[in-house]
C-alpha positions as CSV (number, residue, x, y, z in Angstrom):
1,I,85.6,71.1,-205.2
2,A,85.8,74.3,-203.1
3,K,82.9,76.2,-201.6
4,T,82.5,79.4,-199.5
5,V,79.4,80.3,-197.5
6,A,79.2,83.9,-196.4
7,H,76.8,85.7,-194.0
8,V,75.1,88.2,-196.4
9,A,74.7,88.6,-200.1
10,D,77.1,91.7,-200.3
11,A,79.8,89.7,-198.5
12,T,79.3,86.8,-200.9
13,D,79.8,89.1,-203.9
14,E,82.9,90.6,-202.4
15,I,84.5,87.3,-201.6
16,F,83.7,85.9,-205.0
17,E,85.2,89.0,-206.7
18,I,88.5,88.2,-204.9
19,A,88.4,84.7,-206.2
20,K,87.4,85.8,-209.7
21,L,90.3,88.3,-209.8
22,A,92.7,85.6,-208.7
23,A,91.4,83.2,-211.4
24,E,91.5,85.7,-214.2
25,S,95.0,86.8,-213.2
26,N,96.4,83.3,-213.4
27,V,97.2,82.9,-217.1
28,T,98.7,79.5,-216.6
29,R,95.5,77.9,-215.6
30,P,92.4,78.8,-217.8
31,A,89.1,79.1,-215.9
32,N,85.5,79.7,-216.8
33,V,83.5,82.2,-214.7
34,I,79.7,81.9,-214.7
35,G,77.6,83.6,-212.0
36,R,79.2,82.8,-208.7
37,E,81.0,79.8,-209.9
38,I,84.6,79.3,-211.3
39,T,85.3,76.1,-213.1
40,Y,88.5,74.5,-214.3
41,P,87.5,72.0,-217.0
42,D,90.9,70.5,-217.5
43,M,91.1,69.7,-213.7
44,R,87.4,68.9,-213.3
45,S,87.4,71.4,-210.4
46,V,85.0,74.1,-209.3
47,Y,84.8,76.9,-206.8
48,S,81.5,78.5,-205.8
49,C,80.2,81.1,-203.3
50,H,76.8,81.0,-201.4
51,T,74.9,83.0,-198.9
52,A,73.9,81.5,-195.6
53,G,70.2,81.4,-194.6
54,G,68.5,79.8,-197.6
55,V,66.8,76.5,-197.4
56,A,69.4,73.6,-197.7
57,V,72.3,76.0,-198.5
58,G,75.5,74.0,-198.4
59,A,73.7,70.6,-198.7
60,G,74.6,70.1,-202.4
61,G,77.8,68.5,-203.7
62,T,80.7,67.0,-201.8
63,P,83.3,69.7,-201.4
64,N,86.7,68.8,-200.0
65,L,87.6,72.5,-199.4
66,L,85.0,74.4,-197.3
67,H,85.2,78.0,-196.1
68,L,82.5,79.2,-193.7
69,S,82.8,83.0,-193.3
70,E,81.4,85.1,-190.4
71,I,79.4,82.3,-188.9
72,A,78.4,84.4,-185.9
73,K,76.7,86.9,-188.2
74,W,74.6,84.3,-190.0
75,E,71.0,85.3,-189.3
76,K,68.6,82.7,-190.8
77,N,68.7,78.9,-190.6
78,K,72.1,79.1,-188.9
79,R,72.3,75.6,-187.6
80,E,70.7,74.0,-190.6
81,T,73.1,75.8,-193.0
82,Y,76.1,74.9,-190.8
83,Y,75.4,71.2,-190.4
84,N,74.4,70.8,-194.1
85,A,77.7,72.4,-195.2
86,V,80.0,70.6,-192.7
87,N,78.4,67.2,-193.2
88,S,78.8,67.4,-197.0
89,V,82.6,67.4,-196.7
90,P,84.1,63.8,-196.8
91,R,86.5,62.9,-194.1
92,T,89.6,62.4,-196.2
93,P,93.3,63.4,-195.7
94,T,92.8,66.1,-198.4
95,S,89.7,67.7,-196.9
96,V,89.9,71.1,-195.3
97,I,87.2,73.1,-193.4
98,I,87.9,76.6,-192.3
99,E,85.5,78.4,-190.0
100,E,86.3,82.1,-189.5
101,S,84.4,84.8,-187.8
102,T,84.4,87.7,-185.3
103,A,82.6,86.6,-182.2
104,K,79.0,87.8,-181.5
105,G,78.2,86.5,-178.1
106,R,78.7,82.9,-177.1
107,D,76.9,81.5,-180.1
108,L,77.4,78.4,-182.3
109,F,80.7,79.7,-183.7
110,Y,82.3,80.5,-180.3
111,V,81.2,77.2,-178.7
112,G,82.8,75.4,-181.6
113,W,86.0,77.5,-181.3
114,E,86.3,76.6,-177.6
115,G,85.9,72.9,-178.5
116,S,88.7,73.2,-181.1
117,I,91.2,73.9,-178.3
118,D,91.1,70.1,-177.5
119,P,94.3,68.7,-179.0
120,N,92.5,65.4,-179.8
121,G,89.7,67.2,-181.8
122,L,89.3,67.5,-185.5
123,Y,89.9,71.2,-185.6
124,A,92.9,73.4,-184.7
125,S,92.2,76.8,-183.2
126,L,93.7,80.1,-184.2
127,F,93.0,83.5,-182.6
128,I,94.5,86.7,-184.2
129,P,94.5,89.8,-181.9
130,W,94.0,93.1,-183.6
131,Y,97.5,94.4,-182.7
132,V,99.4,91.9,-184.9
133,D,98.3,94.0,-187.9
134,E,101.0,96.7,-188.1
135,R,98.8,98.8,-190.4
136,L,96.5,99.6,-187.4
137,A,98.5,102.6,-186.2
138,I,98.4,106.4,-186.6
139,P,100.9,109.1,-185.8
140,V,101.0,110.3,-182.2
141,V,100.3,114.0,-181.7
142,G,101.9,115.5,-178.7
143,K,102.8,113.6,-175.6
144,F,101.2,110.2,-175.2
145,E,100.6,108.8,-171.7
146,P,99.1,105.3,-171.6
147,I,96.2,104.8,-169.2
148,Q,96.0,101.8,-167.0
149,D,93.9,99.8,-169.5
150,E,96.5,100.5,-172.2
151,K,99.4,99.5,-169.8
152,N,97.7,96.2,-169.2
153,L,97.4,95.7,-172.9
154,I,101.1,96.5,-173.5
155,G,102.0,93.9,-170.9
156,F,99.7,91.3,-172.4
157,A,101.1,91.9,-175.9
158,Q,104.6,91.6,-174.6
159,G,103.7,88.2,-173.2
160,N,102.9,87.2,-176.8
161,G,106.2,88.5,-178.0
162,I,104.9,91.8,-179.5
163,E,106.0,95.3,-178.5
164,L,102.8,97.4,-178.8
165,S,103.7,100.9,-180.0
166,Y,102.1,104.2,-178.9
167,E,101.0,104.6,-182.6
168,A,99.0,101.4,-182.3
169,L,97.5,102.6,-179.0
170,A,96.7,106.0,-180.6
171,W,94.8,104.1,-183.4
172,R,92.9,102.1,-180.7
173,R,91.9,105.3,-178.9
174,E,90.6,106.9,-182.1
175,K,88.7,103.8,-183.1
176,I,87.0,103.4,-179.7
177,S,86.0,107.1,-179.9
178,Q,84.3,106.3,-183.2
179,I,82.5,103.0,-182.5
180,G,82.5,102.6,-178.7
181,G,84.4,100.3,-176.5
182,D,81.9,97.4,-176.7
183,V,81.9,97.3,-180.5
184,F,85.6,97.7,-180.5
185,R,86.2,94.6,-178.3
186,Q,83.9,92.6,-180.6
187,E,85.4,93.6,-183.9
188,Y,89.0,94.2,-182.7
189,P,89.5,91.8,-179.7
190,A,92.8,91.3,-177.9
191,T,91.7,88.0,-176.5
192,P,89.0,85.4,-177.3
193,E,87.3,86.1,-174.0
194,E,87.2,89.9,-174.8
195,A,85.6,89.1,-178.1
196,V,82.7,87.0,-176.7
197,Q,82.0,89.3,-173.8
198,A,81.8,92.5,-175.8
199,T,78.0,92.6,-175.9
200,K,77.0,96.0,-174.6
201,G,75.2,96.0,-171.2
202,L,75.9,92.4,-170.2
203,I,74.1,91.6,-166.9
204,L,76.4,88.9,-165.6
205,P,79.8,89.5,-167.2
206,G,81.7,88.1,-164.2
207,M,80.3,84.6,-164.3
208,R,83.6,83.1,-165.4
209,A,85.2,84.2,-162.2
210,C,82.7,82.0,-160.4
211,L,84.0,78.8,-162.0
212,V,86.1,76.3,-159.9
213,D,87.8,73.0,-160.8
214,S,87.0,71.3,-157.5
215,L,85.2,71.6,-154.2
216,P,87.2,72.6,-151.1
217,F,85.3,70.1,-149.0
218,D,84.1,66.5,-149.1
219,P,80.4,66.5,-150.2
220,D,79.7,63.3,-148.3
221,R,80.6,65.0,-145.0
222,V,78.3,68.0,-145.5
223,D,75.3,68.4,-143.2
224,Y,72.1,67.6,-145.2
225,R,70.7,71.0,-144.3
226,C,73.3,72.6,-146.6
227,R,72.0,70.7,-149.6
228,V,70.0,73.1,-151.9
229,G,68.9,73.5,-155.4
230,G,66.9,75.7,-157.8
231,I,64.4,74.6,-160.5
232,D,62.9,76.4,-163.5
233,F,60.1,74.2,-165.0
234,G,59.5,73.9,-168.7
235,Y,58.1,71.7,-171.4
236,A,58.8,73.2,-174.9
237,D,61.5,75.1,-173.0
238,P,63.9,73.0,-171.0
239,T,63.4,72.2,-167.3
240,V,66.6,73.2,-165.5
241,I,67.7,71.9,-162.1
242,W,70.7,73.2,-160.1
243,S,72.0,71.3,-157.1
244,G,74.7,72.0,-154.6
245,F,75.5,73.3,-151.1
246,Y,75.0,76.5,-149.2
247,I,77.8,76.9,-146.7
248,D,78.8,80.0,-144.7
249,Q,76.9,82.4,-147.0
250,K,78.5,80.8,-150.2
251,L,76.7,78.8,-152.8
252,W,78.6,75.9,-154.3
253,L,77.0,74.2,-157.3
254,C,78.1,70.8,-158.4
255,Q,75.3,69.3,-160.4
256,Y,73.3,70.6,-163.4
257,Y,70.3,69.0,-165.1
258,R,68.6,70.2,-168.3
259,R,66.0,68.4,-170.4
260,V,63.5,69.5,-173.0
261,E,59.9,68.1,-172.7
262,G,58.9,65.4,-170.3
263,L,56.4,65.7,-167.4
264,A,57.6,67.2,-164.1
265,A,57.6,63.8,-162.5
266,E,60.1,62.6,-165.1
267,H,62.7,65.1,-164.0
268,V,63.3,63.5,-160.6
269,D,66.6,62.1,-162.0
270,G,68.0,65.6,-161.7
271,V,67.2,65.8,-158.0
272,I,69.7,64.9,-155.2
273,D,68.6,63.3,-152.0
274,A,67.6,65.3,-148.9
275,A,68.0,68.7,-150.5
276,T,65.8,71.8,-150.4
277,Y,64.8,73.1,-153.9
278,Y,63.5,76.6,-154.5
279,C,61.2,76.4,-157.5
280,D,59.6,78.7,-160.1
281,P,56.6,80.3,-158.3
282,S,54.4,79.9,-161.4
283,G,55.0,76.1,-161.6
284,L,52.7,75.0,-158.8
285,T,51.3,71.9,-160.6
286,D,54.8,70.9,-161.8
287,R,56.1,71.3,-158.2
288,S,53.3,69.1,-156.8
289,E,54.1,66.3,-159.4
290,L,57.8,66.5,-158.6
291,I,57.1,66.2,-154.9
292,S,55.1,63.0,-155.5
293,A,57.7,61.6,-157.8
294,S,60.5,62.4,-155.4
295,G,58.7,60.5,-152.7
296,R,58.2,57.4,-154.9
297,A,61.9,57.5,-155.8
298,G,63.0,57.6,-152.2
299,R,64.5,61.1,-152.6
300,H,63.8,62.9,-149.3
301,S,63.9,66.4,-150.8
302,K,61.8,69.4,-150.2
303,F,60.3,71.6,-153.0
304,I,59.5,75.1,-152.0
305,V,58.2,78.1,-153.9
306,A,61.1,80.5,-154.4
307,P,60.5,83.7,-152.3
308,R,59.8,86.9,-154.3
309,V,60.6,90.5,-153.4
310,K,58.3,93.2,-154.5
311,H,59.9,96.6,-154.6
312,P,57.5,99.5,-155.5
313,G,57.4,100.1,-159.2
314,E,59.8,97.3,-160.1
315,D,59.1,93.9,-161.6
316,P,60.0,91.1,-159.0
317,S,62.1,89.3,-161.6
318,I,64.4,92.4,-162.1
319,T,64.8,92.6,-158.3
320,E,65.9,89.0,-158.3
321,I,68.3,89.5,-161.2
322,R,69.9,92.4,-159.4
323,H,70.2,90.2,-156.3
324,L,71.9,87.5,-158.4
325,V,74.3,90.1,-159.8
326,Q,75.2,91.1,-156.3
327,F,75.8,87.5,-155.3
328,V,78.3,87.1,-158.2
329,E,80.1,90.4,-157.5
330,Q,80.5,89.5,-153.8
331,G,82.2,86.2,-154.7
332,R,79.4,84.1,-153.1
333,L,78.7,81.9,-156.1
334,K,81.0,79.0,-157.0
335,I,80.3,76.5,-159.8
336,L,82.1,73.4,-160.9
337,R,83.4,74.1,-164.4
338,P,81.8,71.0,-166.1
339,C,78.4,72.2,-165.0
340,A,78.7,75.7,-166.5
341,Q,78.7,75.4,-170.3
342,Q,75.1,76.2,-170.9
343,L,75.1,78.9,-168.2
344,L,78.0,80.6,-169.9
345,I,76.2,80.5,-173.3
346,E,73.3,82.3,-171.6
347,T,75.2,84.9,-169.6
348,D,77.4,85.8,-172.5
349,N,74.2,86.9,-174.3
350,Y,72.1,88.2,-171.4
351,A,72.1,92.0,-171.6
352,W,70.0,95.0,-170.4
353,N,67.7,96.6,-173.0
354,E,68.6,100.3,-173.1
355,K,65.1,101.3,-174.0
356,T,63.1,99.3,-171.5
357,G,65.6,99.0,-168.7
358,K,64.7,95.3,-168.5
359,P,66.7,92.2,-169.6
360,D,66.7,91.6,-173.3
361,D,65.5,88.0,-172.8
362,A,64.3,87.1,-176.3
363,R,64.7,83.5,-177.2
364,G,67.8,82.6,-179.2
365,E,68.8,79.5,-181.2
366,D,71.9,79.0,-179.2
367,W,70.8,80.0,-175.6
368,G,67.1,79.2,-175.5
369,H,65.1,81.3,-173.0
370,Y,67.8,81.8,-170.3
371,D,66.4,78.9,-168.2
372,S,69.7,78.2,-166.4
373,I,69.7,81.8,-165.2
374,D,66.1,81.6,-164.1
375,A,66.7,78.5,-162.1
376,L,69.8,80.1,-160.5
377,R,68.0,83.2,-159.5
378,Y,65.3,81.2,-157.8
379,L,68.0,79.3,-155.9
380,V,69.8,82.5,-154.9
381,M,66.6,84.1,-153.6
382,G,65.8,81.0,-151.7
383,V,69.1,80.5,-149.9
384,D,69.8,84.2,-149.1
385,R,66.3,85.3,-148.1
386,K,63.3,83.9,-146.4
387,I,59.8,85.3,-145.9
388,I,58.4,85.9,-142.4
389,P,54.9,84.5,-142.3
390,G,52.3,87.1,-142.2
391,K,54.7,90.0,-143.0
392,D,56.1,91.6,-146.1
393,D,59.5,92.0,-144.6
394,W,62.5,89.8,-145.5
395,K,65.7,88.8,-143.7
396,P,68.7,86.7,-144.6
397,A,68.4,83.0,-144.1
398,R,70.9,81.2,-141.9
399,S,73.3,78.8,-143.6
400,A,74.2,75.5,-142.0
401,R,77.7,74.3,-141.4
402,I,79.6,71.1,-142.4
403,S,79.4,68.5,-139.7
404,G,82.8,67.2,-138.6
405,M,85.1,69.5,-140.6
406,G,86.8,72.6,-139.3
407,G,86.7,75.8,-141.3
408,Y,83.3,75.3,-143.0
């Protein structure tokens, strides 16, 4: 039993027409074609095509061959369709599941693709860069001089054993002139990372450069005044808590907490001892409850309203986002890799809205409401700026130093 689930009805029809042509051309194996279903009565076998998005699509039957096409472009009931389809396949030596798609942000498909890199996992990963297709080339007119971006690509392709021709680069130039660089990187990526970061106008595209595998210091020997955190309160949306250290104008994050629902007092498990947390200014009640809960739990932490900057004519949240961007670009943010999975999902989908000039922060099934980013911007504003009582002016806060260790 074989089944394909495509992203839209037109694609479903196109894929089925390919299967239908193959079935009708195979004179050695008679097949019956009815609707979007091909049956082989003598083999008791069937192939069918379906469109993602309907209620309970993929839930029927027990296919041992499943093809999920363009998962990133599924629009309705994405997770329900995906889990219904995958869970219907029995785990047997003859079962095969193929998930293929161009990336569209760090969504359900890309997260699954990253997980398939694990050699002990159930899936094997395969990425196909655009330049392996020799048909993607046009004649070169006149003298062709590769620019730096193209020289980098030539070197990258050589590292994968492929000599990239000027004809292929000429095709690339023409295609980019037609559809733009962002769409080109999404539809014709050279690397998996390029595919997922192709969203136009990403606000924090450099977040991966902030990831580290270890801390360059012993956390137990850090002065308690360096312990800091940021909190974005939520209920239907998750409550997110970042914890780490602020040392010599650099922010090192080593603990991440995220939980949906639960009273503010129940989130004390996400708090480290003797740290200063900068909190969502709108969550005054939640902050008070967490202060009380922290005291009862013996956590000697402080919970402070995150400072806000009001520039004339600009939303304070935009000012804070620009400040976070600057923090990242200056290399002042370092995050332990295991803590960053949800943050990467959010930053790979967090983009400026060209019409409004504001972040396009609509909720998404995969990334929620950018709560990890919000908690991070509160933290950045807290450690890097402090308000002078009675004034509207701001100045950088001093960062403490590690006690008993040279160099920090």
